[in-house]
N, CA, C and O atoms as a Tripos MOL2 file, in Angstrom:
@<TRIPOS>MOLECULE
protein
  308   307    77     0     0
PROTEIN
NO_CHARGES

@<TRIPOS>ATOM
      1 N         131.0650    8.0590  304.0110 N.3       1 MET1
      2 CA        131.6350    7.7970  305.3050 C.3       1 MET1
      3 C         130.7440    6.8700  306.1310 C.2       1 MET1
      4 O         131.2310    5.9280  306.7560 O.2       1 MET1
      5 N         129.4300    7.1430  306.1330 N.am      2 MET2
      6 CA        128.5250    6.3160  306.9290 C.3       2 MET2
      7 C         128.4260    4.9100  306.3430 C.2       2 MET2
      8 O         128.2600    3.9360  307.0770 O.2       2 MET2
      9 N         128.5310    4.8100  305.0030 N.am      3 MET3
     10 CA        128.4530    3.4920  304.3950 C.3       3 MET3
     11 C         129.6780    2.6650  304.7790 C.2       3 MET3
     12 O         129.5540    1.4810  305.0930 O.2       3 MET3
     13 N         130.8570    3.2800  304.7550 N.am      4 ASN4
     14 CA        132.0750    2.5690  305.1470 C.3       4 ASN4
     15 C         132.0080    2.1290  306.6060 C.2       4 ASN4
     16 O         132.4120    1.0160  306.9400 O.2       4 ASN4
     17 N         131.5020    2.9950  307.4700 N.am      5 ALA5
     18 CA        131.3720    2.6510  308.8870 C.3       5 ALA5
     19 C         130.4200    1.4830  309.0600 C.2       5 ALA5
     20 O         130.6650    0.6060  309.8890 O.2       5 ALA5
     21 N         129.3330    1.4530  308.2910 N.am      6 GLY6
     22 CA        128.3720    0.3600  308.3820 C.3       6 GLY6
     23 C         128.9310   -0.9490  307.8910 C.2       6 GLY6
     24 O         128.7090   -1.9930  308.5040 O.2       6 GLY6
     25 N         129.6490   -0.9060  306.7980 N.am      7 ILE7
     26 CA        130.2290   -2.1270  306.2220 C.3       7 ILE7
     27 C         131.3010   -2.6970  307.1400 C.2       7 ILE7
     28 O         131.4220   -3.9140  307.2780 O.2       7 ILE7
     29 N         132.0800   -1.8200  307.7690 N.am      8 ASN8
     30 CA        133.1830   -2.2610  308.6210 C.3       8 ASN8
     31 C         132.7450   -2.6610  310.0250 C.2       8 ASN8
     32 O         133.5660   -3.1290  310.8140 O.2       8 ASN8
     33 N         131.4790   -2.4870  310.3460 N.am      9 ASN9
     34 CA        130.9780   -2.8110  311.6750 C.3       9 ASN9
     35 C         130.0860   -4.0420  311.5680 C.2       9 ASN9
     36 O         129.0930   -4.0300  310.8390 O.2       9 ASN9
     37 N         130.4300   -5.0920  312.2810 N.am     10 GLY10
     38 CA        129.6800   -6.3450  312.2260 C.3      10 GLY10
     39 C         128.2620   -6.2490  312.7700 C.2      10 GLY10
     40 O         127.4500   -7.1400  312.5220 O.2      10 GLY10
     41 N         127.9440   -5.1810  313.5120 N.am     11 ASN11
     42 CA        126.6020   -5.0070  314.0610 C.3      11 ASN11
     43 C         125.6130   -4.4830  313.0240 C.2      11 ASN11
     44 O         124.4050   -4.5020  313.2590 O.2      11 ASN11
     45 N         126.1080   -4.0200  311.8870 N.am     12 ASN12
     46 CA        125.2670   -3.4140  310.8640 C.3      12 ASN12
     47 C         125.3520   -4.2050  309.5660 C.2      12 ASN12
     48 O         126.3370   -4.8970  309.3070 O.2      12 ASN12
     49 N         124.3100   -4.0900  308.7610 N.am     13 LYS13
     50 CA        124.3130   -4.7680  307.4700 C.3      13 LYS13
     51 C         124.9740   -3.9010  306.4020 C.2      13 LYS13
     52 O         125.8710   -4.3630  305.6960 O.2      13 LYS13
     53 N         124.5340   -2.6450  306.2790 N.am     14 ASP14
     54 CA        125.0700   -1.7700  305.2460 C.3      14 ASP14
     55 C         125.5290   -0.4060  305.7750 C.2      14 ASP14
     56 O         126.6710    0.0040  305.5680 O.2      14 ASP14
     57 N         124.6180    0.2810  306.4580 N.am     15 TRP15
     58 CA        124.8640    1.6580  306.8640 C.3      15 TRP15
     59 C         124.9010    1.7920  308.3730 C.2      15 TRP15
     60 O         124.2800    1.0130  309.0960 O.2      15 TRP15
     61 N         125.6390    2.7920  308.8400 N.am     16 GLN16
     62 CA        125.6730    3.0990  310.2710 C.3      16 GLN16
     63 C         125.3430    4.5730  310.4250 C.2      16 GLN16
     64 O         126.0290    5.4340  309.8750 O.2      16 GLN16
     65 N         124.2910    4.8580  311.1750 N.am     17 PHE17
     66 CA        123.8880    6.2440  311.3710 C.3      17 PHE17
     67 C         124.4070    6.7950  312.6930 C.2      17 PHE17
     68 O         124.9360    7.9060  312.7310 O.2      17 PHE17
     69 N         124.2630    6.0270  313.7860 N.am     18 TRP18
     70 CA        124.7100    6.4500  315.1110 C.3      18 TRP18
     71 C         126.0680    5.8620  315.4130 C.2      18 TRP18
     72 O         126.4140    4.7980  314.9000 O.2      18 TRP18
     73 N         126.8470    6.5480  316.2460 N.am     19 GLN19
     74 CA        128.1060    6.0000  316.7080 C.3      19 GLN19
     75 C         127.8340    4.8450  317.6660 C.2      19 GLN19
     76 O         126.8840    4.8940  318.4470 O.2      19 GLN19
     77 N         128.6540    3.8210  317.6080 N.am     20 GLN20
     78 CA        128.4690    2.6480  318.4610 C.3      20 GLN20
     79 C         129.0720    2.8210  319.8590 C.2      20 GLN20
     80 O         128.6360    2.1680  320.8060 O.2      20 GLN20
     81 N         130.0500    3.6770  319.9860 N.am     21 ASN21
     82 CA        130.7770    3.7790  321.2580 C.3      21 ASN21
     83 C         130.1290    4.8020  322.1790 C.2      21 ASN21
     84 O         130.4920    5.9780  322.1620 O.2      21 ASN21
     85 N         129.1810    4.3600  322.9730 N.am     22 ASN22
     86 CA        128.5860    5.2450  323.9700 C.3      22 ASN22
     87 C         129.0920    4.8640  325.3540 C.2      22 ASN22
     88 O         129.6080    3.7630  325.5520 O.2      22 ASN22
     89 N         128.9480    5.7460  326.2820 N.am     23 HIS23
     90 CA        129.4180    5.5110  327.6480 C.3      23 HIS23
     91 C         128.2740    5.8100  328.6110 C.2      23 HIS23
     92 O         128.1330    6.9470  329.0600 O.2      23 HIS23
     93 N         127.4640    4.8220  328.9340 N.am     24 PRO24
     94 CA        126.3210    5.0620  329.8140 C.3      24 PRO24
     95 C         126.7610    5.5100  331.2070 C.2      24 PRO24
     96 O         127.7650    5.0470  331.7470 O.2      24 PRO24
     97 N         125.9820    6.4130  331.7580 N.am     25 ILE25
     98 CA        126.2530    6.9280  333.0950 C.3      25 ILE25
     99 C         125.0320    6.6350  333.9600 C.2      25 ILE25
    100 O         123.9080    6.9900  333.6060 O.2      25 ILE25
    101 N         125.2620    5.9900  335.0850 N.am     26 GLU26
    102 CA        124.1650    5.6880  335.9960 C.3      26 GLU26
    103 C         123.7300    6.9690  336.7100 C.2      26 GLU26
    104 O         124.5440    7.6690  337.3130 O.2      26 GLU26
    105 N         122.4560    7.2540  336.6300 N.am     27 LEU27
    106 CA        121.9110    8.4450  337.2800 C.3      27 LEU27
    107 C         121.4390    8.0720  338.6810 C.2      27 LEU27
    108 O         120.2400    8.0100  338.9540 O.2      27 LEU27
    109 N         122.3920    7.8280  339.5510 N.am     28 SER28
    110 CA        122.0850    7.2660  340.8600 C.3      28 SER28
    111 C         121.9330    8.3160  341.9630 C.2      28 SER28
    112 O         121.4210    8.0080  343.0390 O.2      28 SER28
    113 N         122.3660    9.5330  341.7090 N.am     29 TYR29
    114 CA        122.2900   10.5760  342.7300 C.3      29 TYR29
    115 C         121.5810   11.8000  342.1590 C.2      29 TYR29
    116 O         121.7220   12.0980  340.9730 O.2      29 TYR29
    117 N         120.8240   12.5090  342.9840 N.am     30 PRO30
    118 CA        120.1580   13.7270  342.4950 C.3      30 PRO30
    119 C         121.1320   14.7350  341.8840 C.2      30 PRO30
    120 O         120.7830   15.4310  340.9310 O.2      30 PRO30
    121 N         122.3390   14.8170  342.4210 N.am     31 SER31
    122 CA        123.3180   15.7730  341.8900 C.3      31 SER31
    123 C         123.7040   15.4200  340.4520 C.2      31 SER31
    124 O         123.9070   16.3160  339.6330 O.2      31 SER31
    125 N         123.8050   14.1370  340.1380 N.am     32 ILE32
    126 CA        124.1370   13.7060  338.7740 C.3      32 ILE32
    127 C         122.9650   13.9800  337.8410 C.2      32 ILE32
    128 O         123.1550   14.4400  336.7160 O.2      32 ILE32
    129 N         121.7650   13.7000  338.3060 N.am     33 ILE33
    130 CA        120.5660   13.9530  337.5000 C.3      33 ILE33
    131 C         120.4590   15.4410  337.1890 C.2      33 ILE33
    132 O         120.2040   15.8180  336.0450 O.2      33 ILE33
    133 N         120.6510   16.2890  338.1970 N.am     34 ASN34
    134 CA        120.5780   17.7340  337.9860 C.3      34 ASN34
    135 C         121.6680   18.2320  337.0450 C.2      34 ASN34
    136 O         121.4300   19.1290  336.2360 O.2      34 ASN34
    137 N         122.8640   17.6540  337.1470 N.am     35 GLN35
    138 CA        123.9530   18.0340  336.2510 C.3      35 GLN35
    139 C         123.5900   17.7180  334.8070 C.2      35 GLN35
    140 O         123.8230   18.5420  333.9220 O.2      35 GLN35
    141 N         123.0250   16.5420  334.5520 N.am     36 LYS36
    142 CA        122.6540   16.1390  333.1930 C.3      36 LYS36
    143 C         121.4840   16.9690  332.6700 C.2      36 LYS36
    144 O         121.4570   17.3250  331.4920 O.2      36 LYS36
    145 N         120.5190   17.2790  333.5340 N.am     37 LEU37
    146 CA        119.4140   18.1460  333.1230 C.3      37 LEU37
    147 C         119.9140   19.5470  332.7560 C.2      37 LEU37
    148 O         119.4860   20.1200  331.7540 O.2      37 LEU37
    149 N         120.8160   20.0890  333.5660 N.am     38 ASP38
    150 CA        121.3930   21.3930  333.2410 C.3      38 ASP38
    151 C         122.1230   21.3540  331.9040 C.2      38 ASP38
    152 O         122.0100   22.2770  331.0960 O.2      38 ASP38
    153 N         122.8690   20.2840  331.6800 N.am     39 TYR39
    154 CA        123.5880   20.1300  330.4120 C.3      39 TYR39
    155 C         122.6140   20.1490  329.2340 C.2      39 TYR39
    156 O         122.8430   20.8490  328.2470 O.2      39 TYR39
    157 N         121.5270   19.3790  329.3380 N.am     40 LEU40
    158 CA        120.5300   19.3330  328.2620 C.3      40 LEU40
    159 C         119.8490   20.6830  328.0680 C.2      40 LEU40
    160 O         119.6660   21.1390  326.9390 O.2      40 LEU40
    161 N         119.4810   21.3100  329.1630 N.am     41 HIS41
    162 CA        118.7440   22.5670  329.0710 C.3      41 HIS41
    163 C         119.6170   23.7190  328.5670 C.2      41 HIS41
    164 O         119.1150   24.6290  327.9070 O.2      41 HIS41
    165 N         120.9060   23.6880  328.8680 N.am     42 TYR42
    166 CA        121.7810   24.7930  328.4710 C.3      42 TYR42
    167 C         122.4580   24.5820  327.1110 C.2      42 TYR42
    168 O         123.1710   25.4740  326.6500 O.2      42 TYR42
    169 N         122.2590   23.4380  326.4580 N.am     43 ASN43
    170 CA        122.8310   23.2320  325.1220 C.3      43 ASN43
    171 C         122.3850   24.2990  324.1340 C.2      43 ASN43
    172 O         123.2410   24.8550  323.4470 O.2      43 ASN43
    173 N         121.0900   24.6230  324.0170 N.am     44 PRO44
    174 CA        120.6910   25.6720  323.0700 C.3      44 PRO44
    175 C         121.2310   27.0570  323.4420 C.2      44 PRO44
    176 O         121.4290   27.9040  322.5720 O.2      44 PRO44
    177 N         121.4650   27.2810  324.7340 N.am     45 VAL45
    178 CA        122.0360   28.5510  325.1810 C.3      45 VAL45
    179 C         123.5080   28.6220  324.7550 C.2      45 VAL45
    180 O         123.9580   29.6380  324.2250 O.2      45 VAL45
    181 N         124.2420   27.5510  324.9890 N.am     46 GLU46
    182 CA        125.6570   27.5040  324.6050 C.3      46 GLU46
    183 C         125.8370   27.6410  323.0980 C.2      46 GLU46
    184 O         126.8360   28.1950  322.6390 O.2      46 GLU46
    185 N         124.8750   27.1400  322.3280 N.am     47 ALA47
    186 CA        124.9350   27.2240  320.8640 C.3      47 ALA47
    187 C         124.4310   28.5820  320.3570 C.2      47 ALA47
    188 O         124.3870   28.8190  319.1490 O.2      47 ALA47
    189 N         124.0570   29.4630  321.2750 N.am     48 SER48
    190 CA        123.5540   30.8100  320.9550 C.3      48 SER48
    191 C         122.2540   30.8010  320.1580 C.2      48 SER48
    192 O         121.9920   31.7150  319.3770 O.2      48 SER48
    193 N         121.4360   29.7580  320.3590 N.am     49 TYR49
    194 CA        120.1170   29.7300  319.7290 C.3      49 TYR49
    195 C         119.1050   30.5440  320.5250 C.2      49 TYR49
    196 O         118.2100   31.1740  319.9600 O.2      49 TYR49
    197 N         119.2600   30.5200  321.8340 N.am     50 VAL50
    198 CA        118.3680   31.2640  322.7310 C.3      50 VAL50
    199 C         119.2060   31.8850  323.8450 C.2      50 VAL50
    200 O         120.3640   31.5200  324.0470 O.2      50 VAL50
    201 N         118.6000   32.8270  324.5630 N.am     51 GLU51
    202 CA        119.3150   33.4750  325.6660 C.3      51 GLU51
    203 C         119.1450   32.7570  326.9940 C.2      51 GLU51
    204 O         119.9620   32.9110  327.9030 O.2      51 GLU51
    205 N         118.0740   31.9670  327.1030 N.am     52 SER52
    206 CA        117.7720   31.2920  328.3570 C.3      52 SER52
    207 C         117.1470   29.9260  328.0440 C.2      52 SER52
    208 O         116.4340   29.8040  327.0480 O.2      52 SER52
    209 N         117.3910   28.9060  328.8580 N.am     53 PRO53
    210 CA        116.8890   27.5610  328.5720 C.3      53 PRO53
    211 C         115.3820   27.4790  328.3560 C.2      53 PRO53
    212 O         114.9190   26.6850  327.5360 O.2      53 PRO53
    213 N         114.6080   28.2900  329.0820 N.am     54 GLU54
    214 CA        113.1550   28.2030  328.9480 C.3      54 GLU54
    215 C         112.6500   28.8030  327.6360 C.2      54 GLU54
    216 O         111.4680   28.6710  327.3170 O.2      54 GLU54
    217 N         113.5110   29.4470  326.8840 N.am     55 HIS55
    218 CA        113.1140   30.0090  325.5950 C.3      55 HIS55
    219 C         113.1830   28.9880  324.4520 C.2      55 HIS55
    220 O         112.6310   29.2300  323.3780 O.2      55 HIS55
    221 N         113.8410   27.8720  324.6680 N.am     56 TRP56
    222 CA        113.9350   26.8380  323.6310 C.3      56 TRP56
    223 C         112.6000   26.1000  323.5680 C.2      56 TRP56
    224 O         112.1530   25.5160  324.5550 O.2      56 TRP56
    225 N         111.9760   26.1340  322.4010 N.am     57 LEU57
    226 CA        110.6060   25.6470  322.2370 C.3      57 LEU57
    227 C         110.4490   24.1750  322.6140 C.2      57 LEU57
    228 O         109.4410   23.8100  323.2190 O.2      57 LEU57
    229 N         111.4050   23.3300  322.2770 N.am     58 TYR58
    230 CA        111.2620   21.8870  322.4470 C.3      58 TYR58
    231 C         111.9800   21.3610  323.6920 C.2      58 TYR58
    232 O         112.3500   20.1880  323.7480 O.2      58 TYR58
    233 N         112.1720   22.2080  324.6650 N.am     59 SER59
    234 CA        112.9060   21.8110  325.8610 C.3      59 SER59
    235 C         111.9740   21.6650  327.0570 C.2      59 SER59
    236 O         110.9430   22.3320  327.1440 O.2      59 SER59
    237 N         112.3490   20.7900  327.9680 N.am     60 SER60
    238 CA        111.6220   20.7060  329.2360 C.3      60 SER60
    239 C         112.0760   21.8110  330.1820 C.2      60 SER60
    240 O         111.5730   21.9170  331.3000 O.2      60 SER60
    241 N         113.0210   22.6290  329.7410 N.am     61 GLY61
    242 CA        113.4970   23.7360  330.5550 C.3      61 GLY61
    243 C         112.3830   24.6530  331.0010 C.2      61 GLY61
    244 O         112.4110   25.1720  332.1170 O.2      61 GLY61
    245 N         111.3930   24.8620  330.1340 N.am     62 LYS62
    246 CA        110.2520   25.7050  330.5110 C.3      62 LYS62
    247 C         109.5830   25.1670  331.7620 C.2      62 LYS62
    248 O         109.2750   25.9240  332.6810 O.2      62 LYS62
    249 N         109.3600   23.8710  331.7990 N.am     63 ASP63
    250 CA        108.6900   23.2500  332.9340 C.3      63 ASP63
    251 C         109.4950   23.4170  334.2220 C.2      63 ASP63
    252 O         108.9240   23.5860  335.2990 O.2      63 ASP63
    253 N         110.8180   23.3700  334.1050 N.am     64 TYR64
    254 CA        111.6690   23.5360  335.2790 C.3      64 TYR64
    255 C         111.7430   24.9830  335.7340 C.2      64 TYR64
    256 O         112.1830   25.2600  336.8490 O.2      64 TYR64
    257 N         111.3120   25.9170  334.8740 N.am     65 TYR65
    258 CA        111.2550   27.3260  335.2450 C.3      65 TYR65
    259 C         109.8440   27.7550  335.6010 C.2      65 TYR65
    260 O         109.5650   28.9500  335.6940 O.2      65 TYR65
    261 N         108.9410   26.7850  335.8020 N.am     66 GLY66
    262 CA        107.5890   27.0900  336.2540 C.3      66 GLY66
    263 C         106.6180   27.4600  335.1550 C.2      66 GLY66
    264 O         105.5160   27.9340  335.4320 O.2      66 GLY66
    265 N         107.0190   27.2490  333.8970 N.am     67 LYS67
    266 CA        106.1300   27.5280  332.7750 C.3      67 LYS67
    267 C         105.6750   26.2210  332.1630 C.2      67 LYS67
    268 O         106.2040   25.1650  332.5120 O.2      67 LYS67
    269 N         104.7120   26.2610  331.2620 N.am     68 LYS68
    270 CA        104.1990   25.0590  330.6150 C.3      68 LYS68
    271 C         104.8490   24.8980  329.2480 C.2      68 LYS68
    272 O         104.7560   25.7850  328.3990 O.2      68 LYS68
    273 N         105.5090   23.7610  329.0410 N.am     69 GLY69
    274 CA        106.1210   23.4580  327.7590 C.3      69 GLY69
    275 C         105.1400   22.7640  326.8270 C.2      69 GLY69
    276 O         103.9570   22.6470  327.1450 O.2      69 GLY69
    277 N         105.6230   22.3040  325.6840 N.am     70 LEU70
    278 CA        104.7820   21.6580  324.6890 C.3      70 LEU70
    279 C         104.3340   20.2530  325.0830 C.2      70 LEU70
    280 O         103.2430   19.8160  324.7160 O.2      70 LEU70
    281 N         105.1690   19.5620  325.8210 N.am     71 LEU71
    282 CA        104.9050   18.1710  326.2050 C.3      71 LEU71
    283 C         104.6230   18.0640  327.6900 C.2      71 LEU71
    284 O         104.9660   18.9570  328.4650 O.2      71 LEU71
    285 N         104.0020   16.9740  328.0780 N.am     72 VAL72
    286 CA        103.7900   16.6960  329.4940 C.3      72 VAL72
    287 C         105.1390   16.2190  330.0600 C.2      72 VAL72
    288 O         105.7290   15.2640  329.5530 O.2      72 VAL72
    289 N         105.6040   16.8760  331.0890 N.am     73 VAL73
    290 CA        106.9030   16.5600  331.6700 C.3      73 VAL73
    291 C         106.7270   16.2030  333.1350 C.2      73 VAL73
    292 O         106.0560   16.9140  333.8830 O.2      73 VAL73
    293 N         107.3280   15.1060  333.5340 N.am     74 GLU74
    294 CA        107.3660   14.7460  334.9440 C.3      74 GLU74
    295 C         108.6810   15.2480  335.4980 C.2      74 GLU74
    296 O         109.7450   14.7390  335.1460 O.2      74 GLU74
    297 N         108.6130   16.2430  336.3610 N.am     75 LEU75
    298 CA        109.8270   16.8710  336.8740 C.3      75 LEU75
    299 C         110.6120   15.9160  337.7590 C.2      75 LEU75
    300 O         110.0390   15.1510  338.5350 O.2      75 LEU75
    301 N         111.9270   15.9740  337.6310 N.am     76 VAL76
    302 CA        112.8390   15.1580  338.4160 C.3      76 VAL76
    303 C         113.6930   16.1050  339.2440 C.2      76 VAL76
    304 O         114.3070   17.0240  338.7040 O.2      76 VAL76
    305 N         113.7330   15.8830  340.5540 N.am     77 TYR77
    306 CA        114.5560   16.7450  341.4180 C.3      77 TYR77
    307 C         115.5420   15.9300  342.1790 C.2      77 TYR77
    308 O         116.3230   16.4760  342.9580 O.2      77 TYR77
@<TRIPOS>BOND
     1     1     2 1
     2     2     3 1
     3     3     4 2
     4     3     5 am
     5     5     6 1
     6     6     7 1
     7     7     8 2
     8     7     9 am
     9     9    10 1
    10    10    11 1
    11    11    12 2
    12    11    13 am
    13    13    14 1
    14    14    15 1
    15    15    16 2
    16    15    17 am
    17    17    18 1
    18    18    19 1
    19    19    20 2
    20    19    21 am
    21    21    22 1
    22    22    23 1
    23    23    24 2
    24    23    25 am
    25    25    26 1
    26    26    27 1
    27    27    28 2
    28    27    29 am
    29    29    30 1
    30    30    31 1
    31    31    32 2
    32    31    33 am
    33    33    34 1
    34    34    35 1
    35    35    36 2
    36    35    37 am
    37    37    38 1
    38    38    39 1
    39    39    40 2
    40    39    41 am
    41    41    42 1
    42    42    43 1
    43    43    44 2
    44    43    45 am
    45    45    46 1
    46    46    47 1
    47    47    48 2
    48    47    49 am
    49    49    50 1
    50    50    51 1
    51    51    52 2
    52    51    53 am
    53    53    54 1
    54    54    55 1
    55    55    56 2
    56    55    57 am
    57    57    58 1
    58    58    59 1
    59    59    60 2
    60    59    61 am
    61    61    62 1
    62    62    63 1
    63    63    64 2
    64    63    65 am
    65    65    66 1
    66    66    67 1
    67    67    68 2
    68    67    69 am
    69    69    70 1
    70    70    71 1
    71    71    72 2
    72    71    73 am
    73    73    74 1
    74    74    75 1
    75    75    76 2
    76    75    77 am
    77    77    78 1
    78    78    79 1
    79    79    80 2
    80    79    81 am
    81    81    82 1
    82    82    83 1
    83    83    84 2
    84    83    85 am
    85    85    86 1
    86    86    87 1
    87    87    88 2
    88    87    89 am
    89    89    90 1
    90    90    91 1
    91    91    92 2
    92    91    93 am
    93    93    94 1
    94    94    95 1
    95    95    96 2
    96    95    97 am
    97    97    98 1
    98    98    99 1
    99    99   100 2
   100    99   101 am
   101   101   102 1
   102   102   103 1
   103   103   104 2
   104   103   105 am
   105   105   106 1
   106   106   107 1
   107   107   108 2
   108   107   109 am
   109   109   110 1
   110   110   111 1
   111   111   112 2
   112   111   113 am
   113   113   114 1
   114   114   115 1
   115   115   116 2
   116   115   117 am
   117   117   118 1
   118   118   119 1
   119   119   120 2
   120   119   121 am
   121   121   122 1
   122   122   123 1
   123   123   124 2
   124   123   125 am
   125   125   126 1
   126   126   127 1
   127   127   128 2
   128   127   129 am
   129   129   130 1
   130   130   131 1
   131   131   132 2
   132   131   133 am
   133   133   134 1
   134   134   135 1
   135   135   136 2
   136   135   137 am
   137   137   138 1
   138   138   139 1
   139   139   140 2
   140   139   141 am
   141   141   142 1
   142   142   143 1
   143   143   144 2
   144   143   145 am
   145   145   146 1
   146   146   147 1
   147   147   148 2
   148   147   149 am
   149   149   150 1
   150   150   151 1
   151   151   152 2
   152   151   153 am
   153   153   154 1
   154   154   155 1
   155   155   156 2
   156   155   157 am
   157   157   158 1
   158   158   159 1
   159   159   160 2
   160   159   161 am
   161   161   162 1
   162   162   163 1
   163   163   164 2
   164   163   165 am
   165   165   166 1
   166   166   167 1
   167   167   168 2
   168   167   169 am
   169   169   170 1
   170   170   171 1
   171   171   172 2
   172   171   173 am
   173   173   174 1
   174   174   175 1
   175   175   176 2
   176   175   177 am
   177   177   178 1
   178   178   179 1
   179   179   180 2
   180   179   181 am
   181   181   182 1
   182   182   183 1
   183   183   184 2
   184   183   185 am
   185   185   186 1
   186   186   187 1
   187   187   188 2
   188   187   189 am
   189   189   190 1
   190   190   191 1
   191   191   192 2
   192   191   193 am
   193   193   194 1
   194   194   195 1
   195   195   196 2
   196   195   197 am
   197   197   198 1
   198   198   199 1
   199   199   200 2
   200   199   201 am
   201   201   202 1
   202   202   203 1
   203   203   204 2
   204   203   205 am
   205   205   206 1
   206   206   207 1
   207   207   208 2
   208   207   209 am
   209   209   210 1
   210   210   211 1
   211   211   212 2
   212   211   213 am
   213   213   214 1
   214   214   215 1
   215   215   216 2
   216   215   217 am
   217   217   218 1
   218   218   219 1
   219   219   220 2
   220   219   221 am
   221   221   222 1
   222   222   223 1
   223   223   224 2
   224   223   225 am
   225   225   226 1
   226   226   227 1
   227   227   228 2
   228   227   229 am
   229   229   230 1
   230   230   231 1
   231   231   232 2
   232   231   233 am
   233   233   234 1
   234   234   235 1
   235   235   236 2
   236   235   237 am
   237   237   238 1
   238   238   239 1
   239   239   240 2
   240   239   241 am
   241   241   242 1
   242   242   243 1
   243   243   244 2
   244   243   245 am
   245   245   246 1
   246   246   247 1
   247   247   248 2
   248   247   249 am
   249   249   250 1
   250   250   251 1
   251   251   252 2
   252   251   253 am
   253   253   254 1
   254   254   255 1
   255   255   256 2
   256   255   257 am
   257   257   258 1
   258   258   259 1
   259   259   260 2
   260   259   261 am
   261   261   262 1
   262   262   263 1
   263   263   264 2
   264   263   265 am
   265   265   266 1
   266   266   267 1
   267   267   268 2
   268   267   269 am
   269   269   270 1
   270   270   271 1
   271   271   272 2
   272   271   273 am
   273   273   274 1
   274   274   275 1
   275   275   276 2
   276   275   277 am
   277   277   278 1
   278   278   279 1
   279   279   280 2
   280   279   281 am
   281   281   282 1
   282   282   283 1
   283   283   284 2
   284   283   285 am
   285   285   286 1
   286   286   287 1
   287   287   288 2
   288   287   289 am
   289   289   290 1
   290   290   291 1
   291   291   292 2
   292   291   293 am
   293   293   294 1
   294   294   295 1
   295   295   296 2
   296   295   297 am
   297   297   298 1
   298   298   299 1
   299   299   300 2
   300   299   301 am
   301   301   302 1
   302   302   303 1
   303   303   304 2
   304   303   305 am
   305   305   306 1
   306   306   307 1
   307   307   308 2
@<TRIPOS>SUBSTRUCTURE
     1 MET1         2 RESIDUE 1 A MET
     2 MET2         6 RESIDUE 1 A MET
     3 MET3        10 RESIDUE 1 A MET
     4 ASN4        14 RESIDUE 1 A ASN
     5 ALA5        18 RESIDUE 1 A ALA
     6 GLY6        22 RESIDUE 1 A GLY
     7 ILE7        26 RESIDUE 1 A ILE
     8 ASN8        30 RESIDUE 1 A ASN
     9 ASN9        34 RESIDUE 1 A ASN
    10 GLY10       38 RESIDUE 1 A GLY
    11 ASN11       42 RESIDUE 1 A ASN
    12 ASN12       46 RESIDUE 1 A ASN
    13 LYS13       50 RESIDUE 1 A LYS
    14 ASP14       54 RESIDUE 1 A ASP
    15 TRP15       58 RESIDUE 1 A TRP
    16 GLN16       62 RESIDUE 1 A GLN
    17 PHE17       66 RESIDUE 1 A PHE
    18 TRP18       70 RESIDUE 1 A TRP
    19 GLN19       74 RESIDUE 1 A GLN
    20 GLN20       78 RESIDUE 1 A GLN
    21 ASN21       82 RESIDUE 1 A ASN
    22 ASN22       86 RESIDUE 1 A ASN
    23 HIS23       90 RESIDUE 1 A HIS
    24 PRO24       94 RESIDUE 1 A PRO
    25 ILE25       98 RESIDUE 1 A ILE
    26 GLU26      102 RESIDUE 1 A GLU
    27 LEU27      106 RESIDUE 1 A LEU
    28 SER28      110 RESIDUE 1 A SER
    29 TYR29      114 RESIDUE 1 A TYR
    30 PRO30      118 RESIDUE 1 A PRO
    31 SER31      122 RESIDUE 1 A SER
    32 ILE32      126 RESIDUE 1 A ILE
    33 ILE33      130 RESIDUE 1 A ILE
    34 ASN34      134 RESIDUE 1 A ASN
    35 GLN35      138 RESIDUE 1 A GLN
    36 LYS36      142 RESIDUE 1 A LYS
    37 LEU37      146 RESIDUE 1 A LEU
    38 ASP38      150 RESIDUE 1 A ASP
    39 TYR39      154 RESIDUE 1 A TYR
    40 LEU40      158 RESIDUE 1 A LEU
    41 HIS41      162 RESIDUE 1 A HIS
    42 TYR42      166 RESIDUE 1 A TYR
    43 ASN43      170 RESIDUE 1 A ASN
    44 PRO44      174 RESIDUE 1 A PRO
    45 VAL45      178 RESIDUE 1 A VAL
    46 GLU46      182 RESIDUE 1 A GLU
    47 ALA47      186 RESIDUE 1 A ALA
    48 SER48      190 RESIDUE 1 A SER
    49 TYR49      194 RESIDUE 1 A TYR
    50 VAL50      198 RESIDUE 1 A VAL
    51 GLU51      202 RESIDUE 1 A GLU
    52 SER52      206 RESIDUE 1 A SER
    53 PRO53      210 RESIDUE 1 A PRO
    54 GLU54      214 RESIDUE 1 A GLU
    55 HIS55      218 RESIDUE 1 A HIS
    56 TRP56      222 RESIDUE 1 A TRP
    57 LEU57      226 RESIDUE 1 A LEU
    58 TYR58      230 RESIDUE 1 A TYR
    59 SER59      234 RESIDUE 1 A SER
    60 SER60      238 RESIDUE 1 A SER
    61 GLY61      242 RESIDUE 1 A GLY
    62 LYS62      246 RESIDUE 1 A LYS
    63 ASP63      250 RESIDUE 1 A ASP
    64 TYR64      254 RESIDUE 1 A TYR
    65 TYR65      258 RESIDUE 1 A TYR
    66 GLY66      262 RESIDUE 1 A GLY
    67 LYS67      266 RESIDUE 1 A LYS
    68 LYS68      270 RESIDUE 1 A LYS
    69 GLY69      274 RESIDUE 1 A GLY
    70 LEU70      278 RESIDUE 1 A LEU
    71 LEU71      282 RESIDUE 1 A LEU
    72 VAL72      286 RESIDUE 1 A VAL
    73 VAL73      290 RESIDUE 1 A VAL
    74 GLU74      294 RESIDUE 1 A GLU
    75 LEU75      298 RESIDUE 1 A LEU
    76 VAL76      302 RESIDUE 1 A VAL
    77 TYR77      306 RESIDUE 1 A TYR
């Protein structure tokens, strides 16, 4: 399937791994930024991997809950 997508797409030589049709959203307001952060942080919760966003090991959710995560995170409010 990925090989056919790559061959049929003029932007690729052979294979296509990512979908080409994305829809960028300008993060121009704090409310939009917070909505997108909530979406990212709650994905593992919705997938039933963890009970709370700060429990996901590779998430910046810990930092937003006042704990220290694995990476250095610059909080956005």
